Each structure stands twice: as C-alpha cells, then as structure tokens.
N, C-alpha and C positions, 0 to 999 in steps of 0.2 A: 285543905282540897280548895277551899273559897280562894285564900291566898293565890294558891297556882293558877286556878281559873282566872283570878283577875290579872295575874302576870302574863297569862297566854293572850288574854284580851288585849292589854295594853300593848303588848308587843306588837300584836296584829294591826292595833290602831297607827302605832308608829310606822311599821311597814308600809301601811296604806297612805300613810302622810306623805313618807318618804317618796312613794311610787307617784303620787300626784304631783309632787314637788320636782321630780325627776322628768315626769311627762310635761310640765309646764316649761321646763328648762328646755327640753327637746323641741317643743312647739314654737319656743322663741326663737331658735336657732333655725328652724324650719322655714326660712324667708325665700322670697324670690330673688332677693340680690345675694343671699348666701351661695346660691348656685350660679346665679348670674355673673358673679364677678370674677372667679376664676376662668369662667368661659369668655372672658372680655366681652360680654354681651351686654348691651344696653337695654335695660328693662325700666321704662318709664311712665310717668302720668303726672297729674299737677291737681292742686287744689285750687277751686275757682278764685280769681283775684277779689271778687266781691265778697266772698264768704271767708277770705283767709283768716282775719284776725277772731271771727267768732269760729271757726272749725280747727279746734286744738286737736281733736282726736285726729282727724283728717292730716293734719302736720305730723303727728306721731307715726301714723301709718305711713304715710309719704317716705319718712325719713328710716322706718324700720325697714319696710319691704322693697324699696326701689332705689337704684343707683343712679337714677336719672330722672329729670324733671323738665318743664317747659316753660319757655316765655314766649310772648308773641311779639313778633318784629314789626307788626303793621303800622304804619305811618299814623292812623288815628289813635295809636296807644301811645306812640313815641314823642310824636311831634304835633302837639295840640295848637300851636301857633305857629305862624310861619318865622323859621328863625330861631324858635326856641324849643328846645327839646326838654322833655320829661322822662327821665330815668328811674322814677321811684318805685315802680312796679317790676322792672327789671333788676334793680338793685336789691330789692326785697328777695328776689328768687335767688339773686347771685349769693347773697349772705346765707341763704338757708342751705344752699348747695354746697357751699366752702365747709359750713359748719358740719355738714352730715356726708362729706367726702362723695358728693355726686356730681355729674356732669348736666349739661344743659341742652336740650334741643331747641333751637330759635326757629320759630315757625313764620313763614309767611312775610317775608321783607316787601315784595312786590305781589300784589293781590288786586282782588276787583274792587271797583269803586267804593262799595259800602265799607271797605278796609281804611277809607281816606279821612282824614279830617274836615271839620267844617270849612276850614280856610280854604282848602283845595276845592271843595264843592262849590264854595261862592264863587272862585276864579272860572268854574266850568260852566256856569249858568247859561252861558251863549251857546255851548256845547264845546266839548273837547277840543275841536280843531281850531277853535277860534280864541282859545285860552292860552295856548302856549305855542311858542315855535319849538321845533325839534331841538334847538340848541339850548332853550330855556328849560325843556324838559329833561333833557340828558344831564344839564347840570344839579338840576334840582335831585334827580335819582343819584347821582354819584355823591353829591353831598350826603343824603340821607343815609344810604347804604354804608357808606365809609364811616360816618359818625357812630351809627349804631353797633357794627360789627367790632370797630375799635373799641368802644366803650365795653363790649363784652369780652374783649380778650380771650384768653384760653379758658374760661369758664365754660365753652361751649364745646360740644363735641362735634356738632355740625349745624350748618344754617341752611334752611330752607329758603333760597334766594328768590325763586320765582314759585308761585304757588299755583296749581290748578290752571294751567294756561289753556287747556281744552274744554273745560268745564263751561266758561263763559269768557267774555271779550274782558282782560284785564286792563280796562282803560282808565286814564287817557293814554298809556303807555303803549298800548297795541295799535290804537287808532291813529295816533301821530307817528310813532316809529317804526311799526310793522311788526308781526308778530315774531319772526326771527331775529330781527335786530335789537328790539327791546329786551329779548331774554339774553342775547349775547352780551349786550352793553352792561346788565345789571350783575353777570356772572364776572364780567372783566374788572368791574368796578370794585366788586366785593374781593376779588383775589388781589386786588393792589393794596387791599386794607388788612388782609389776615390769611394766614396758612391753614385756619381751619377748614375742614372739609365742606364743599358747596354742594347742595343738593337740589336737583329739578324734581318737585312733587307734583304729584296728580292722583285724582279719585276715578275708579274705575268702575263704579256701581255698586248695587246691593246684592247681587246674584254671584257675584266673583269678580274676575278680571274680564270686562268686555274685551275681546278681541278687536273689534275695530278701532275702539280708543287707545288700546295698546299699541297697534300698528302706527296710529298717528304720534303718539308719544316716542316711540322708539325711532320714528321717522326724525323727529325734533332733535333728539339726543344725537342720532348719526350725523345729523348736520352740523351740530354745534361741534361735534368731535371733529369733523372734517374740516372745520375751520379754525380749530385750536382753542374754542372756547373752553374755559376751566371748569366744566362740570365735572366734580369728583364722585358724584353718587346719584342714585335715582330712589325717589320716596314713591311708595305706593300706600294710599290710604285704603282701609279694609273695614269699611262701615257697612257689615254683612246682616242680613235677615233671615234668620233660620228657616222660616215658612218659604222663602223664594230662592233659595240657594240652588246653583246649578249643581247637577250631580257629579260634574267634573271640576268643581271649584277648586280644589286642591291641585290638579293637573294645571289647571290655567296659572296657578300662582307658581308651580315650579318651572312652566314654560317662561315666565316672567323673569323668573331668579337666571334661568339659562340665558337668556337674551342679554340681561344685564351684564352677565359674567363675559359673554363674547364680547361686549364693548368694552370690558375692563372697568366697570363701574360697580361699587358695591350698592346694595340695596338696603334700605330701613323702612320698616313698616312704620308710617308716622303718625298715624291715627288708626286704631281699632277699637270697635265695639262690637256687639251681636245682639240685636233684637230679637227676642224669645219668641216674637210672632204673636198675632192676636189671639184671644182665647178660642182654645180648640182648634187651632190651625196646626199645632205640632203636639205629636203623642205626650213626649216627656220633655217640656221645653227647657228645664234647667239641666237635665242631663244632655239634652241635645246642644244647649249652649255650652257646658263644659267640654263636649267632645270637639267642637268646633274651634274653641280656643285652643284646646290642647293641639288638634291636628295642625292649625297654621302656625303655632309657636313651634311644634316640632318640625314642621317643615322647612321654617326659616333656620331654626338652630342647625339642622341637617346639612345646610349650605353654608360653609365657611364665608361665603360672599356676603351673606345676610347679617347685618351688624346690630341690629336693635329693633324693639317693638314698643310703642307708645300706646298706652291704653287712654281711650279719651271718654271718661273723665274717670277720677278716682272712685267714685261712686254714684250708685243708682240715683241719689238724692240730687246729684248735680248735672245729670245727663242732658246734653244739648239737645237730644232727639224730641224731648217733650215740647220745644220751643222752635222747632224746625219752621222756617217760614212757608215750606210747601210739605205736606203730609205730615202734619204733627203726629207722634205717637205718643199719645197721652200716657199709655199703658207701659210705655219702655221702661226695662230693667236691664240694661245692656252691659253692665260692668262687673268686675269682679268682686266688690264690696256691696253690699245692699244699703238701704236707707239708713241703718243704724250703725254702718260701718264693719257688720258681720261679713266674715269670708262666705263666698258663696261656692257651689261646685265649679263655677268658672275659673275660680282663683285655683284650686286644686288641679284643673286642667293645665294651665300655664305652669304651675309648681311642677308637676309630674312631667312635663314636657323638660323643663329645665334639669331634673334630676336624671333623665334619662340619657339628655345629652350630656351630662357630666360623667356618667357611668361609660356612654360610648367614647368618649375621648380620653379615657384613661384606661 
C-alpha cells in the first residue's frame, strides 16, 4: 500500500514537473516578436547606450522579445569632430541586430540644436545666421546624412530624416535654409544615398494627437509630396499620459492613419510610452496603462498602413521621463518592463494586441 502510494506521489510530482516545464516552454515562445514576425510588423525598443555593457539582462530581453531596435542618427552622436565620424555606437547596434535577426530604426538625422556636437555650437557662437552660408550648410548636411545612411546600409528598416520640425526650430538648418527648404534638401540628400524608407517624424502632445499640430504636419507632407520630395513615411510619437488623455485619443490616431493613407505614406509609431499618472490620479494605473498600450497597438495593427511601434525605453529603470528638461516625472513607470526587467500588465497589452492581429489575419 505504501509503495503504491509512493508511486502515485512520484507520478504526480513528475506530471507537475513536466507541466511546469511545458508552461515555461510555452512562456518562452509567447514573445512579442513571435507574433510580430509573421505580421511583418516592427516591434522595437533599445537598451540605453550608457548602460549597454552592464545591462546583460536588458540585452537578453531585447533579443528575445523584439524584432527591431534603435540607433540615434544625431550629429552629436556620430560626428564628434568636424570631418571625423565615430560609428562605434551604431556599429555595436548593427552587430547586435545582425546576430539576432533584427532591423533598426534610425532616429533623428536632422534635429534641434542640442543634438549637435560641440564643434557646431562653437561655429554658431555669433548666431546661426553669421556662422554658415546656405551653400556651406547644405554641403555639411549632405555630407553628414549621406555618410551616416550609407554606413548603415540595409541594416535599417527606416530612417527618421527630419525629427520634430514643428516642436521647436531645428536650427541652424531652418533659420538659414527655411523650413520647407531644409526638409526637402535633407530628404533628397538621403535618397541619393539609400533606398531605405525615409520618414518625417513629429510629436503631437501627451493627450493624444493634437489636431492643430497634425494639420500643420500634414500641410508639410502635402507640400513636400507636391514638390516630389522623397518622403516615404510619416512618424508619430505617442508619449501619452494616462491622467490627461483625451476621451477620443484613439479616434485622433485613426484619423492620423487615414490622412497618411490618403497621401500614400505608411505610418510608424516611432516613440511610445505611457505615464501612469501621479498617485491617485488614475483609479487602476497599471490596468489603465495596459489598456492604453493594447488599444494603440491594436489600432495600429488593424491598419495595414501602420508598419511598426517603438517603445521608448526597454524598462522603467531607463525611462527618459524622469530626466525631462521640463516637467520631470520622477515617479514615471511608463514602459513594458519594470525596474527589475519583469513583464508588466502593459507588456501583455501589446502581446494581446499582436495575438489578436495574428488571429484576424488568418
């Protein structure tokens, strides 16, 4: 009797162990990229360059969960001295992406003054207008853009050529060349050097997609298209705040997608995070955050013209929101993974949206 009981207990223990192993195997296959890959949908994020070597777990998560990552295209990163390029950070990202069968989003080739290297600021001490002639600035822009995108080659799925032209003045480019002119030249120079899709990117506020700014943005896109400027896609940032969201924020996003489709331009969500709100401002902040991530991802995935989504950043411990120059959000926990790299409800919001899209398309 005792032997029979022991056999039953051992059998039950073995079944339990097998069940746990099966569950782990199932959990390992339930990744974001497992569902994104067949959909040909880019789901991306990145490990902070400064913490890259120390964040081994972040690297493992990046390779396991995402089929895309990020590199910064800014001059301050890639051209620290006049005439000298430093591609060490880009090369590291390119090696990692190649090893893990990923593609790269290239962010912000032409951006605001604080993205520029010190040598550019030294040239502009007397004011941008007195620092460069239009011809000199055009030559500098052309050489920079073409050197960078050629170095990146086909490791990239798209380049953000001009970033946030409406959020601030992207000087010295805008003040010397004019708004439409510097944008047009940047895209034309990029097209001469690569066939990778070229994207115009903008941010539209923390409550949804501000209609006034969206109207300005599409005005630029239409003018560029009319001039034959090779803009291949439009990027929207979605740095959303749960306690401030407009009730119709999803309709605003759907309208953005519709307007882009009418122009024949794909859409990329280039930067997304969701601030959970100050304590007490949202009834169930983590469930609310999960729902926002799910609904935005599902809306994007429901439109075949929406090509990808980049989470800004990998985990809460790295979020840029705690160091914003204006309105620092010191309690921000806006990402899919927490400070200890554990999956949050927000992660499952995106995962569920991908799973639902996979079912819908089959």
